[in-house]
Backbone bond lengths (Angstrom), bond angles and torsions (degrees), N, CA, C in turn:
res aa  C-N    CA-C-N  psi(-1)  N-CA   C-N-CA  omega(-1)  CA-C   N-CA-C  phi
1 X - - - 1.447 - - 1.534 108.94 -
2 X 1.302 116.26 128.23 1.458 121.99 -179.57 1.518 109.84 -82.45
3 X 1.323 115.69 135.33 1.460 120.01 178.06 1.525 109.49 -106.12
4 X 1.316 115.65 128.27 1.463 121.86 178.56 1.522 108.76 -99.25
5 X 1.324 116.07 132.99 1.460 122.19 -179.81 1.528 109.74 -110.60
6 X 1.331 117.61 138.41 1.465 119.12 173.47 1.531 109.08 -76.53
7 X 1.316 115.33 139.23 1.467 120.77 178.66 1.521 108.85 -139.21
8 X 1.309 115.05 151.28 1.468 121.75 179.71 1.515 108.57 -130.96
9 X 1.339 114.99 133.31 1.452 121.76 -177.51 1.515 109.17 -127.41
10 X 1.335 116.21 135.33 1.462 122.08 171.86 1.525 107.39 -89.51
11 X 1.335 115.61 138.39 1.459 122.01 177.89 1.519 107.46 -119.98
12 X 1.322 117.17 128.83 1.459 120.93 179.23 1.510 111.50 -140.14
13 X 1.341 115.14 157.11 1.464 121.41 -179.27 1.516 108.87 -163.32
14 X 1.350 116.54 143.72 1.461 119.27 170.07 1.535 112.13 -144.36
15 X 1.322 117.26 17.16 1.462 122.40 177.74 1.524 108.98 -130.34
16 X 1.314 116.83 128.69 1.461 121.18 177.92 1.520 111.83 88.33
17 X 1.327 115.87 -157.39 1.464 122.32 178.81 1.527 107.70 -83.32
18 X 1.312 115.20 82.19 1.466 120.86 -170.70 1.523 113.12 -62.12
19 X 1.318 117.75 -39.24 1.469 119.34 -179.74 1.529 110.02 -60.17
20 X 1.311 116.88 -45.25 1.464 120.05 179.96 1.526 110.66 -69.05
21 X 1.323 117.05 -37.24 1.461 119.90 179.53 1.523 110.89 -65.53
22 X 1.332 118.23 -36.20 1.470 119.86 175.49 1.521 110.19 -63.46
23 X 1.342 116.27 -45.39 1.473 119.80 178.65 1.525 110.39 -59.49
24 X 1.331 115.63 -48.63 1.465 120.11 -177.84 1.530 111.74 -64.22
25 X 1.320 116.81 -36.02 1.468 119.79 178.05 1.523 110.69 -64.63
26 X 1.327 116.88 -42.42 1.472 119.04 178.46 1.525 110.18 -62.78
27 X 1.322 117.25 -41.89 1.466 120.89 177.59 1.528 109.79 -60.91
28 X 1.331 117.15 -43.08 1.468 120.90 -179.85 1.522 111.43 -63.89
29 X 1.321 117.27 -40.22 1.473 120.32 177.66 1.523 109.63 -64.45
30 X 1.330 116.63 -47.06 1.463 120.64 -178.16 1.526 111.71 -65.45
31 X 1.331 117.38 -25.38 1.462 120.88 -179.56 1.525 112.92 -80.04
32 X 1.332 117.24 -10.60 1.463 119.44 177.70 1.518 109.73 -62.63
33 X 1.332 117.21 142.46 1.464 118.10 174.36 1.531 108.89 -64.52
34 X 1.296 116.57 145.60 1.470 121.37 177.59 1.518 113.52 66.00
35 X 1.336 117.04 27.98 1.459 122.48 174.13 1.516 108.11 -132.33
36 X 1.317 115.85 134.81 1.460 121.72 176.88 1.523 108.73 -133.98
37 X 1.341 116.31 105.67 1.467 120.47 179.15 1.520 109.22 -67.60
38 X 1.319 116.02 135.44 1.461 120.68 -179.55 1.526 112.75 -120.71
39 X 1.345 117.81 -14.84 1.462 119.04 -177.87 1.524 110.59 -157.76
40 X 1.316 114.64 143.31 1.460 121.64 173.34 1.520 108.64 -134.15
41 X 1.306 116.34 134.40 1.462 121.57 -176.81 1.515 111.17 -81.77
42 X 1.314 114.37 176.13 1.454 120.45 165.00 1.522 107.54 -65.43
43 X 1.329 114.76 168.48 1.457 120.55 175.74 1.522 107.67 -105.74
44 X 1.322 115.63 140.22 1.459 122.18 -178.76 1.521 109.63 -121.00
45 X 1.318 116.02 140.55 1.468 121.46 170.08 1.522 106.47 -94.77
46 X 1.332 115.86 125.90 1.462 120.34 -177.27 1.521 110.33 -135.71
47 X 1.303 114.86 153.63 1.455 121.39 177.49 1.525 109.64 -70.44
48 X 1.318 117.27 147.85 1.465 119.55 176.34 1.525 111.27 -65.07
49 X 1.317 115.65 152.19 1.463 122.73 179.72 1.519 107.94 -113.96
50 X 1.313 116.17 142.36 1.457 120.71 177.61 1.513 112.22 84.83
51 X 1.308 117.16 -72.85 1.457 123.38 178.13 1.525 106.65 -104.40
52 X 1.316 116.43 100.88 1.471 120.53 -168.89 1.523 114.99 -90.28
53 X 1.325 119.04 -7.94 1.466 120.87 -179.50 1.538 111.31 -90.90
54 X 1.316 114.85 61.09 1.458 122.71 179.11 1.518 108.30 -153.49
55 X 1.344 117.66 167.41 1.463 119.94 -179.20 1.531 112.71 -63.57
56 X 1.326 114.79 158.68 1.467 121.04 173.86 1.528 109.48 -61.27
57 X 1.315 114.81 158.08 1.463 121.42 178.62 1.518 110.34 -101.18
58 X 1.329 115.91 152.56 1.457 122.29 161.86 1.516 105.81 -101.81
59 X 1.333 116.44 132.79 1.460 122.14 -176.60 1.519 110.96 -133.98
60 X 1.313 114.83 146.06 1.463 122.03 177.00 1.523 107.49 -151.78
61 X 1.312 115.83 177.68 1.465 121.43 174.28 1.519 108.54 -139.04
62 X 1.310 115.43 148.56 1.462 121.33 173.37 1.515 108.49 -126.35
63 X 1.315 114.52 146.32 1.454 121.60 175.09 1.512 108.06 -117.35
64 X 1.322 116.17 141.73 1.454 119.21 -179.47 1.518 110.57 -154.55
65 X 1.291 114.73 170.60 1.457 122.39 173.55 1.513 107.38 -109.49
66 X 1.325 116.37 143.43 1.463 120.21 -178.47 1.522 110.53 -148.97
67 X 1.318 114.85 152.94 1.463 120.73 171.68 1.525 110.83 -101.67
68 X 1.329 117.17 -5.83 1.461 120.73 176.61 1.526 110.49 -61.43
69 X 1.306 117.15 147.02 1.457 121.43 166.65 1.531 106.86 -68.69
70 X 1.315 117.03 155.31 1.468 120.82 -176.38 1.527 112.20 -57.52
71 X 1.324 118.90 -43.67 1.466 120.30 -178.84 1.525 111.42 -68.63
72 X 1.311 117.60 -35.02 1.466 120.79 175.68 1.518 110.00 -65.63
73 X 1.332 116.26 -42.70 1.461 120.18 177.67 1.524 110.36 -60.72
74 X 1.331 117.42 -44.64 1.460 120.27 178.39 1.534 110.89 -60.45
75 X 1.314 117.47 -42.52 1.471 120.55 176.56 1.529 111.25 -58.36
76 X 1.311 116.40 -42.05 1.474 120.71 179.04 1.528 111.10 -65.74
77 X 1.327 117.21 -39.92 1.467 120.62 177.96 1.524 110.57 -63.81
78 X 1.314 117.10 -41.16 1.471 120.58 178.15 1.529 110.80 -66.46
79 X 1.327 117.23 -35.93 1.464 120.47 176.41 1.529 110.13 -62.93
80 X 1.328 117.01 -42.39 1.471 120.74 177.50 1.529 109.65 -62.03
81 X 1.322 117.70 -44.74 1.467 120.57 177.45 1.531 110.98 -54.28
82 X 1.327 116.41 -44.49 1.466 120.09 -179.14 1.527 111.64 -62.57
83 X 1.325 117.45 -35.58 1.469 119.14 178.71 1.518 111.33 -66.64
84 X 1.329 117.21 -19.39 1.467 122.29 176.77 1.533 111.49 -95.60
85 X 1.316 116.87 8.27 1.457 120.98 175.11 1.513 115.80 93.44
86 X 1.306 117.97 6.55 1.470 119.15 179.84 1.518 110.12 -81.07
87 X 1.322 115.42 130.97 1.457 121.80 174.65 1.521 107.49 -124.31
88 X 1.307 116.71 93.38 1.465 122.50 -175.28 1.528 112.49 -54.12
89 X 1.312 118.00 -36.47 1.471 120.58 -176.33 1.528 112.38 -69.89
90 X 1.325 118.22 -19.10 1.465 121.65 -176.93 1.523 114.36 -105.75
91 X 1.305 118.22 -1.33 1.463 119.23 -173.04 1.517 112.71 -97.24
92 X 1.321 113.81 161.20 1.454 122.17 175.38 1.524 108.33 -81.74
93 X 1.327 116.71 136.40 1.470 119.89 177.98 1.526 109.28 -56.02
94 X 1.318 116.30 130.19 1.464 125.66 -179.39 1.526 112.50 60.53
95 X 1.323 115.71 23.21 1.465 120.50 178.94 1.516 111.89 -87.77
96 X 1.335 116.29 -170.15 1.464 121.78 -179.01 1.529 111.40 -59.53
97 X 1.341 114.81 149.79 1.466 121.17 -177.35 1.531 110.96 -137.57
98 X 1.332 115.39 133.88 1.458 119.02 168.50 1.524 109.34 -74.86
99 X 1.327 115.57 -31.21 1.467 121.25 177.48 1.518 108.27 -165.13
100 X 1.316 115.68 134.80 1.452 121.88 176.70 1.517 107.36 -129.29
101 X 1.322 116.72 117.50 1.464 122.58 177.73 1.516 108.06 -116.42
102 X 1.319 116.33 111.08 1.463 121.53 -179.57 1.524 109.97 -110.94
103 X 1.323 115.86 123.30 1.456 120.96 173.60 1.520 107.29 -75.18
104 X 1.326 116.07 113.29 1.464 122.18 -174.21 1.514 112.54 -89.25
105 X 1.321 115.17 -52.74 1.459 122.34 -175.39 1.519 107.79 -141.85
106 X 1.326 115.78 138.51 1.463 122.08 177.09 1.525 107.02 -132.06
107 X 1.343 115.27 99.99 1.457 119.72 -176.56 1.515 110.32 54.13
108 X 1.318 116.86 -134.46 1.464 121.40 177.79 1.528 111.05 -105.47
109 X 1.321 115.93 17.04 1.464 121.37 -173.81 1.524 112.60 -73.37
110 X 1.327 114.34 133.68 1.466 122.88 169.29 1.521 105.72 -115.11
111 X 1.308 115.79 133.06 1.462 120.66 -177.11 1.522 108.14 -153.15
112 X 1.298 116.19 140.37 1.461 120.49 173.52 1.511 108.67 -147.41
113 X 1.324 114.56 105.49 1.459 120.89 176.50 1.522 108.07 -151.29
114 X 1.322 116.74 -172.92 1.462 120.47 -177.49 1.522 112.56 -63.40
115 X 1.316 117.70 -28.89 1.461 121.49 -175.72 1.525 113.16 -83.88
116 X 1.333 117.56 -35.56 1.462 119.51 -168.41 1.522 110.91 -162.00
117 X 1.332 115.63 142.01 1.458 121.61 170.35 1.529 107.85 -120.58
118 X 1.327 115.31 123.94 1.469 122.04 178.13 1.515 109.16 -130.47
119 X 1.319 117.42 139.35 1.463 124.98 -10.25 1.527 110.31 -64.18
120 X 1.336 115.76 171.55 1.463 120.17 -178.86 1.523 109.17 -52.48
121 X 1.334 118.53 132.55 1.467 120.67 -170.16 1.533 115.24 -64.86
122 X 1.324 119.40 -22.17 1.469 119.84 -178.60 1.534 112.33 -115.74
123 X 1.306 116.47 22.23 1.459 120.43 -176.70 1.532 112.03 -58.66
124 X 1.311 117.97 -37.52 1.472 121.37 -175.23 1.525 112.94 -75.14
125 X 1.335 118.20 -12.27 1.468 122.48 -176.14 1.518 113.15 -101.68
126 X 1.308 118.83 -7.15 1.448 121.66 -165.65 1.529 112.70 -112.13
127 X 1.333 115.87 106.52 1.466 118.80 177.63 1.521 110.80 -63.48
128 X 1.324 117.65 -32.75 1.464 120.66 -178.80 1.523 112.32 -70.44
129 X 1.323 117.39 -12.69 1.461 122.54 172.96 1.525 109.91 -96.55
130 X 1.327 116.56 -46.55 1.464 120.81 -173.28 1.527 113.48 -71.82
131 X 1.327 118.47 -38.41 1.476 119.56 179.99 1.529 111.64 -57.66
132 X 1.335 119.09 -51.94 1.466 117.86 178.07 1.528 113.33 -69.20
133 X 1.329 117.19 -34.78 1.462 120.29 -178.10 1.524 111.46 -65.23
134 X 1.321 117.61 -39.95 1.470 121.04 178.13 1.525 110.67 -61.66
135 X 1.319 117.37 -34.43 1.473 119.97 178.88 1.522 112.66 -63.32
136 X 1.322 117.11 -41.74 1.468 119.11 -173.99 1.524 113.70 -94.81
137 X 1.338 116.97 -17.47 1.474 120.20 -177.93 1.521 110.15 -147.51
138 X 1.337 117.56 64.46 1.466 119.98 -173.69 1.527 114.18 -62.95
139 X 1.305 118.54 -22.09 1.466 122.02 -179.56 1.520 112.51 -98.66
140 X 1.320 117.15 4.81 1.462 120.85 -176.69 1.524 111.60 -62.99
141 X 1.316 114.87 130.58 1.460 122.53 172.08 1.525 106.86 -101.24
142 X 1.311 116.10 116.34 1.459 120.83 177.35 1.528 106.84 -78.40
143 X 1.332 117.85 118.05 1.466 120.45 -174.23 1.527 112.68 -52.83
144 X 1.337 114.98 124.93 1.446 121.40 177.63 1.517 115.58 75.01
145 X 1.345 117.86 0.99 1.462 121.32 -175.07 1.529 111.63 -120.65
146 X 1.329 117.46 -48.61 1.456 121.18 179.29 1.516 112.46 137.54
147 X 1.322 115.06 -179.66 1.458 121.28 -179.65 1.520 111.50 -73.40
148 X 1.337 116.98 142.85 1.465 119.83 -176.09 1.526 112.37 -63.59
149 X 1.319 117.92 -34.39 1.475 119.11 178.25 1.524 111.23 -64.33
150 X 1.317 116.15 -44.39 1.461 120.20 179.47 1.534 110.86 -66.17
151 X 1.313 116.89 -38.03 1.461 120.20 177.52 1.522 110.69 -63.53
152 X 1.328 116.68 -41.96 1.462 120.56 179.87 1.527 110.88 -65.08
153 X 1.333 117.97 -37.27 1.469 121.23 178.58 1.521 111.62 -60.31
154 X 1.323 117.41 -27.89 1.472 121.52 -179.41 1.529 113.40 -92.64
155 X 1.320 116.03 -0.75 1.459 121.13 -174.26 1.533 109.61 -109.60
156 X 1.325 117.43 134.14 1.471 120.94 177.26 1.529 109.34 -65.82
157 X 1.317 116.35 130.42 1.469 120.27 -179.99 1.524 112.08 -116.11
158 X 1.335 117.02 4.66 1.453 119.14 179.79 1.526 109.40 -62.57
159 X 1.311 114.97 141.45 1.452 121.09 -179.98 1.513 114.26 91.25
160 X 1.309 118.46 -16.52 1.465 121.07 177.44 1.529 108.43 -82.03
161 X 1.318 116.18 133.02 1.468 121.06 -176.88 1.528 109.82 -128.45
162 X 1.335 116.72 123.57 1.467 121.38 176.15 1.529 108.31 -70.56
163 X 1.319 116.60 133.05 1.458 122.19 176.24 1.529 106.12 -88.93
164 X 1.334 115.94 103.91 1.460 120.03 -170.20 1.526 114.09 -76.17
165 X 1.319 118.03 -21.16 1.471 118.77 -176.86 1.533 113.01 -100.74
166 X 1.336 118.30 10.49 1.463 121.29 179.20 1.523 109.42 -73.98
167 X 1.318 116.18 134.70 1.480 122.52 175.97 1.513 108.89 -123.43
168 X 1.312 115.49 129.31 1.470 119.96 176.05 1.502 107.99 -68.78
């Protein structure tokens, strides 16, 4: 019997045609074998974090079911990033991105090793993650961290702007 796990991924971009790259990234995720997208959030324009001398980001989240193991899923997400021109080994930390796919939550799994940290280690600090995540999974409990609504209440959301005319 195959077991399907719920997973949530943050999608971000601030280089190129970001709206189209978000759409194409969601299509690429949904096209993976053993993945079924079930929800896509609104898109938000947010200020960059860490390295602030760069363009604003477009950010969204997708929720899906998968039979992939978490590390296999992460490998697939990184492969998709590479098809969009991202080279993690050559980029500046928190710098510009053609595509950023972060595995936020994978079922109730907690993991911390060289390959993967689950849930995402900075999920509770990031309005650009929590705003879209609350839209698609308002009752989600982030393992070991708390409910996404409560996390968002503690996170500054000023400067984040919902893009009302974005269509998946």
